[in-house]
N, C-alpha and C positions, 0 to 999 in steps of 0.2 A: 386344931383351933376351931371353935364353934363359929358358925356363919356370922353371928352378931359381932363377935370379936374381930373377925376378918373385915367386916364392913367398917367397923370403927377404926381399925388400923388403916384401911384404905382412905377413909375420909380424913384421917389425921394428917396424912401427907405422904409424899412419894418416898422420902428418906426411910421412914419406918417400914414401908412396904418392901422396898428394895432390900433392906436388911433381912426381913423375914424370908423373902424369896431366896436370898443367897444361902440361908441356913436350911431351907426346905426346897431344894431345886426340883424334886420329883413330886411335889405336892400338887393336888388338884383342888384348888380353893373352891369352896361351896358358897357361891354368891347368888344362888337361885332366887328369883323374885326380888332381888335387892333393888332399892331405889338409888340409882347413881346419876340421876338426871342433872345436866348442866355442870357436872364435875370435870376438872381438868385431869384426865388420865393419859395425857400424851406421853408416849415412850414407856408407859408402865407395862411390866411383864404380867400378862394375864393368860399365859399359855396354859392349856388344859383346864382352865377355870370353868366351873359350872355357872353359867349366866342365863340359864333357862328362864324365860319369862321375866327377865330383869328389865327395869326401866332405865334406858340410856338415852332418853330424849335430849337432844342438843348437847350431848356429852362430847368432850374433846378427847378422841382416841387416836389422834394423829400419830403415826409411826409406833403405835402400841403393838405389843407382841400378843396376838390372839391365836397363835397356832393351836390347832386341835381343841379350841374352846367350844363349849356348848352354848350357842346363842339361839337355840330353837325357841320360836315364839317370843323372842325378845323384842322390845320396842326401841328402835334406834332412829326414830323420826328426826330428820335433819341433824343427825350426829356427824361429827367430823372424823373420818377414818382415812384421811389422806396419808398415803404411804404405809398404812397399817399392814401387818402380816397376819392374814387369816387362812394360811395354808391348812387345809384339812378341817377347817372349822365347820360346825353344824349350825346352819342358819335356816333350817327348815321352818317354813311358815312365819319367818321373821317379818316384822313391820319395819321396812327400810325406806319409806317414802321420804324423798328429799335428802337422803344421806349422801355424803361425799366420800366416794371410794376411789377418787382419782389416784392413779399410780399404786393402788393397793394390790397386794398379793393374795389371790383367792384360788390358787391352784388346788384342784381336788376338793374344794369346799362343796358342801351340800346346801343348795339354795332352793330345794324343791318347794314350789308354792310360795316363795318369798314375794313380798310386795315391794317392788323397786320403782314404783312410779315416780317420775321426775328426779330420780337419783342421778348422781354424777359418777360415772365409772370410766372417765377419760383415761385411756392407756392402762387400764387395770388388766391384770393377768387372771383370766378365768379358765385357763386351759384345764381339761380333765374334770371340770366342775360338773355337778349334777344340778341343772337348772330347769328341770322338767316343770312345765306349767308356771314358771316364774312370770311375774308381771313387770315388763320394762316399758310400759307406755310413757311416751314423752321423756324418756331417759336420755342422758348424754353418754353414748357408748363409743365415741370416736376413738379410733386406734386401739380399742380393746381387743384382747386376744382370747378367742373362744375355741382354740384348737382342741379337737377331740372331746369337746364338751357335749353333754346331753341336753339339748334344748327342745325336745319334743313338746309341742303344744305351748311353747312360750309365746308371750304376746309382746311384740315390738311396735305396736301401732304408734305412728307419729314420733318414733324415736330417731335419734341421730347416730348413725353407725358408719360414717365416712371413714374409710381406711381400716375398718375392723377386719379381723382375721378369723375365718371359720374353717380352717383346714381340717378335713376329716370329721367335722361336727355332725351330729344328728339333729336336723332341724325339721324333721317330719311333722307336718300339720302345724308348724309355727305360723304366726301372723305378723307380716311385715308391711301391712297396709299403710300407705302414705309415709313410709319410713325413708330416711335419707341414707343411701348406701353407696355413695359415690366412691369408686375405686375400692370397694370392699372385696375381700378375697374369700372365695368359696371352693378352692380346689378339692375335688374328691369328697365333697360334703354330700350328705343325704338330705334331699329336700323334697321328699315325696309328699305331694299334696300341700306343699307350703304355699301360703298366700302372700303375693307381692302386689296386690292390686294398688295401682297408682303410686308405686314406689319409685324412687329415683336411684337407678342402678348404672348411671353413666360410668363407662370404663370399668365396670365390675369384672372380676376375674372368676369365671365359673367353669374353667376347664375341667372336663371329666366329671362334673357334678351330676348327681342323680336327681332330675327334676320331673320325674314321672307325675303327670296330672297336676303339676304346679299351676298356680294361677297368676298370670302376668297382665291381666286386663288393664289397659290404659297406663301401663308402667313405661318408664323411660330407660331403655337398655342401649341407648346409642353408644357405639364404639365398645360395647362389652365383648369380652372374650368368652364364647360358649362352645369353643371347639371341643369335639368329642363328648359333649354333654348329652345326657339322655333326657329329651324333652317329649318323649312319646305321650300322647294324650294331653299335652299341656294346653292351657287356655290362655291365648295371647291376643285376643281380639282388641284392636285399637292401640296396641303397644307400638312404641318407637324403637325399632332395631336398626336405625340408620347407621351404616358402617360397622355393624356388629360382625364378629367372626363366628360363623356357625358351621365351619368346615368339619366334615365327618360327624356332624351332630345327628342324633336320632330324633326325627321330628314326625314319626309315623302317627297318623290320626290327630295331629296337633291342630288346634283351632287358630289359624293365622289370618282370620278375616280382618280386612281393613288395617293390616299391619304395615308400617313403614319399613320396608326392607331396602331402601335406596342404598346402593353401594355396599350392601352386605355380602359377605363371603359365604356362599352356601355350597361350595365345591365339595363333591363326594358326600353330601349330606343325604339322609334317607327321609324323603318327604312322601313316602307311599301313603295314600289315603288322607293326606293333610288337606285342609281347607284354606286356600289362598284367595278366596273371593274378595275382590276389591283391594287386594294387597298391592302396594307400590313396589315394583321390582326394578325400577329404573337403575341401570348400571349394576345390578346385582350379578354376582358370579354364580352360575348354576352348572358349572362344568362337572360332568360325571355325576350329577345329582340324580337320585332315584325319584322319578315323578309318577310312578305307576299309580293310577287311580286317584291322582291329585286333582282337586278342584282348582282350576286356574283363575286368575283375576277377573276374566270376562265371564266366568260361570261355567265354562266348558270343562269337561272331564278329560284329563290326559289319559291316553290309552295305556 
């Protein structure tokens, strides 16, 4: 069926579309560049549809089936995608500002370069998704699952990520400046040169995370679990690590100037060459820590 006829069928109503899809279950409907703005397409089957450059501004796609659909460069400004299934969908460079993806399924989706500013992805599943250089500024990502996702160079500035899961994710060079990450989980995540300046990471779980040269300046990591994490060369000046677990962590050459390490657990950590000038170590546990060449709080060099 020609794209114009498909568009007319879709606009005519859900019943006709459902009937056509039932007779053509393997079809890949061509709706490229179609104008579907403000339409009610909730629960509609658009799996494998070509919606490249389509206009879906304020369209209702709640619980719609968009599996393997092509939505590259589509405009979904403030679209409703609550509970939608976008497994394997292509959203490369899509315009998704203010879109609501809460509870949506985006496993394995391609969102490279997508604009998700102020979008709502509450409890969305983004595991295995490609989100390289995606823009999440001021987005709601609470309880979202980013397990094993590619988030290199993604921008999360001022976003809300409390309770989000990043198990095994690649977050190298991502930007979490001023983001809310309370109780977020980063086990075994790659965070090379990731920016956490002024971020809120209270009780965050970073066990075994690779944080080489990461930037935590003035961030709040109180009671965070960083045991066995690799923080070599990390920039943490002015950070709050009160009560944090840094046992067996690699902190070689880390900048820990003026850091609050009160009651922190640094047992068996490697602090060789680290800078602890003006750091607060009151009640900190330094049992069996390697302090060789470390600059101590008073400015003296540990032998």
